[in-house]
N, C-alpha and C positions, 0 to 999 in steps of 0.2 A: 859670698861677700861681693857686693857690686863694685865695678871698676869706677875710678874717678871719671867725672864727666869729660875731662880733657882727653883721656885715653879712648873713651868710647867715640868721641867726635873724630879723633884721628883715624881710627879703624874704619868708621863709616865713610869718611872722606876718601881714604885710600881705596876702599872697595868701589866707591862710585867712580873714582878716577880710572881704576882698572877696567870697569865695565864700559866706560865711555871712550876708552882708548887713550886717555890723557897720558902724557909722558912718553908715548911711543913715537920716536923720531921718524919712523917709516910710514906711519899712518897718514892717509890722505884725507883731506876734508871732503865730506859728502858734497856732491855737485848735482846739478840738474842739466838735462839735455833739452834744449829748446823750451825750457821753462815748465815742462809738464811730464818729463820722464826722469826717473832717478838715474844718476850716472852709472849705477850698477845694473841697469835694466837688462843688458845682455846676459848677465848671470841668472836673472830671474827667468828669462826666456829659455835658457839652456836647461833649467829645471823642469820645464814642461815637456814631458814625454808621453802624455796622454795614455796612461797605462790601461784604460778600459776600452780602448779602440779595438774593433774587430781585427783579429790577427795578432794583436799585442796582448789582449786580455787572456788570462788563463782559462776562461770559459770557452770551450771548443764546440759546444752545441749551439748552433746559430739561433734557434728559437729561444733558448735559455739566455743567450747573450742579449738578444733584443729586449727581453723582459728586464734584465738587469740594467741595461743601459738606459732604458726608458725610465726605470725607477730612479736612477741617479739624476737624470735630467729633472724629473718631477720634484725630487727633494730640493733641488737648487732653485726652483721657481719661487719657493717660499709660500706663494699663494696656494691654498688647498683647492682640491677639485670642487666643482660646483654642481655636480651631476644631480643632486637632489633638488635643486632649484628649478621650478617650473618656468618654461619660457613664457607662457601666457601671452601669446602674440595678439596684437591689434593691427588690423589691416585697413589702409585708406587708399581707395582706388584713385588713379590719376588718369590723364588722357592717354589714349591708345598710341602706341608707337608704330613703326613700320613692320608689321607682322608680329607684334608682341604687345602685351599689356604691361602697364606700369602700376606699381603700388609702393606706398611707404609702409613699412612694418616696424612696430615698436615692440620690443621684447626684453626679457630679463636674461642676460648672459650670466650674471652673478646675482646674489641676493641683495646687493647694495644699490643697484642703479638700473633704470630702464634705458635702453639704447635704441635709437632710430636708425633704420637702414633703408636702402632702396632695393626693391625686388622686381625683376623683370621676368615675364613668363611668355614663351612663344605661343602663338595661336595654334590650336589643335588639341587633340584628345589627351596626349601624354600617356604614361609618364615619360618625362624627358631626362636626358643627362643634365647635369648641373655644374656650375662653376662658382666656387667661393672666391670672389675677388678681394684682394687685400691691398689697400692703398699704400703709397710710398710715404716717405717723410718729407724730404725736399725743403725743409725749413719754411714751409707754407702751410699755415694752420687754419686759415679761414675756410678751406675746403678739405674734405677728407674723401668720403664716398663719391663726391662730385668730381674728383679727379678721374674717375673711371666710368661713371654713369652720368649721362647728361641730365642735369637737374631741371625738372619741369615745374618745380615748386618755389623757385627763388631766382628772380631775374638778376639780382646782384651776384649771386654765386655762379650763375650761368656765365657771366662775363669773365669771372676769374677762372672758372673751369675750362672755358674754351681757350683762354690764353695758356693754361697749363697743358692742355691737349696739343695745342700748336707747338709748344716748346719740346715736348717729350714723345708725343704719340702720333706725329704726322697729322694732327688735327682731328684724329678719331677719338671717339669714346669707346674704349675697349669693351665695356659691358654691353653697350647697345649693339656693337658688332656681333658679339657672342649670341645675344638674344635673337638677332636676325638669322643666325646660323642654327637655331634650334635648341639653345641651352637656356635653362632657368639660371638666372644670375642673381646673386646676393652680394651686397657690399655694405659694410657698416663702418661707422666712425670709430677709430681708436681714440682713447682718452687724450684730449688735447686738440683734436681736429673737429672742424665742422660744428655740428650740434653740441659737441662735447668740449668746445673751446670758445674762441681761439686762444691757445697758449702763445706765448712769445718765445723766441729762441732762448733768451737768457733765463727764462723761468724753468727750463727743463731740469737742470741739475738740482735746483732746490726742490722741485716736485718729487724727483726720484729720492732725494735725501729724506724728505718727509715721509715717503712711503716706507723707507727702511726704518725710520724712527718709530713708525706705527706698527712695526713687525710685519710689514708687507713688502711688495716689490712692484714697481711700475712695469718692468719688463715681464715679470711673472704674471701680472694681471693681463697684459696684452696676450701672452701665450695662452692662458686659460680661456680668455674670451674668444680667441680665434678657434680653438678646438671646440668650444661650445657652439659657435656659429656654424661650424661644419656639421655638427650633430643636428642642429635645427634644420639646416637646409636639407640634409638627407632624410629627415623625418616628414617633410612635406608630402602630401598625397600626390602632388603633381610631379614629384621627382622620383626617378629610378635610383634607389639608395645604393645600388651597386656601381653607379656611374657618376660619382661626385669627384670633381677635381678642385685643386687649389691653385690659384694663379696670382702672381704678383710681380711688380717691378720695384727694384731698389729695396728699401726696407720691406716692401710688400713681398718681395721674393724671399727675403729672410723669413718673414712670417709664414710664407707658403710651405717651405720645406720644414720649418719647425712644427707647423701644424700636422704635417704628414708624419713626423716623428712621434707626435704625442697621441695621435688617434688613427686607428685603422679605417675610420670612416672615409678618409681621403684615398680614393683609388688611383689617382694620378696627380702629379705635381709639375707645374711649369714655373721656374724661377729665373727671372731675367735681371741680370746685373746685381747679384749679391751672392757670391760664394768665393771663399778664399781660405787659406790657412791662417790661423790666428797669429802665429809667430811672424809670418811674412807681412802681416798687416801692421804689426806693432813696430813701426819704424818712424824715425823723426820725419815730421811733415805730413803724416797721414791724417786724414780727417777724423778718424776715430780718437786720436789723442787729444782732441779739443774738448772731450767730455760732451756735455749737452745731448746731442742726438744719440750718442752711443748708449745712453742710459736705458733706452727702449730695447736694447739688445744685449743687456748686461745681466748675467746671472752669476752673482759672486761665488767664486770657488769652483764653478763647473770646469774651467780650463785645466784644473789640476787632474781631471779625469778624461775629458773628451774634447777634441777639436771640433770646429764647425762641421767639416765633412763627416766626422764620426757621428754627430748627432743626426745629420740628414740621412745617414746610412741605416738608421733604425727602420726606415721605411722600406728597405729592400725586402722582397724583390719587386715591389710595385713600380710602375713606370715613373721616371723622373726626367725632366728636361732642364738643363742649365745653359743659359746663354750669357755670354759676357762680351764686352767690347774691348778690343786691344788698346784703344785710346782712352779707356776709363781710368782716370787718375785716382779714383777712390780705392781701386783694387789692383795692386801691383801684379804684373804679369807672372812673377814667380809664385805669388800666393795663389793665383788662379790655377796655375799648373800643378802645384802641390795638391790643391784640393781635388782637381780633376783626376790626378793619379790615384788618390786615396779612394775616391768614389768608384773609379773603374775597377780597382782591386776588389772592392767589396761586392759589387754587382757580378763581377766575373767569378768570384768564389762561390756564388750561388747559382752559377750557370744562367744568369739573367742579364748579361751584358747588352743584349739587343734591346732591353727595356730602358737603357740609360742613354740619353741623348745629350752630348756635350758639344758646344760650338762656341768658338771665339770669332767675332766679326772683326776682321782686320782694319776696317775703315771707320768703325763706329766707336763712340765713347759711351757715356752714361745715358742711354736713351732706350726707348722701346718703339722704334719707328715701324712704319707699315709693313716693310718686307720681313722684319722680325715677327711681327704679329701674324702675318699670313702663314709663316712656317709653324708658329705655335698653334694656330687654329687647325691646320692640317694634321699636326701631330696629335692634338686632342681628339680629332675625329678618328684617327687611326687606333688610338689606345682605348677610347671609350665606346 
């Protein structure tokens, strides 16, 4: 026999009140910290213990751990592998550089879109070592690949690119410097930059949200494209496939070590100004908490298993270089220190500590200036 409506309503209301904490004199109202962190965020951070990190994971065989950790990362990318998609490259020659040739190359990194990049090749017989250059974010979207390779094909972008190089790279174009040193260099636009933009800063969060609504991921797409770009570069006849490096600054550094984690094609990695512990970065005032740019580096759910340095460690025992600036406000010193300690422990556990180069520049901030570049070039020469 059914209960009277009034009785059912009372019970439902009481249950709802209990669920919501109504009537509890000690309950505190939910609050926000800085407008974008829940007041209980310290409790959420404390729950992150990264159980699949090497040394914490129950898997004790390192090769098995690498496979398992990479699988977990790939599952959280959402975007599936695109290995069956043919690159089908088209090359367009440009004017000769100082000891190297210039080309534009258009290729398919996924089945959905053709992407244009800049390709530099040293003069000589080859095959050459190669560097996949990965551009930064910087909230500057009209230029992408042009931040690292001097554009010969667009005077308007050249002006913007030179201003960017002056601000962050001591006026140099890193890709052109590498090509003069004997490296094949490839740099492509990530979605939103250069030929694939320009996006605006305030559009990023909506773009990422729409990717999620479509069952996909903006950050996952970038990760998959970067890994595919490494495979394309290694497959060129002019390239020695055993000597392919990934190099990036800022978001490009994140992309570099992430690519090394996702594919063994990358033989060495140089990451400048992007490495930290996640929990140390999630503090009031940090740039990551603003959303927007962070969506290019956000794989939902992955922090329940692995920290940033844990992901980078999937590349062990291959050589890796991490530079940071002590004055870099984007990455707190304690976060850099935690990450460096984790990285050191993993490389040391594999008797490969000499292949890990960690350095914090005491007088520098978020830059990749000439003296940092020179050390990276010398390091690449030594490991490749």
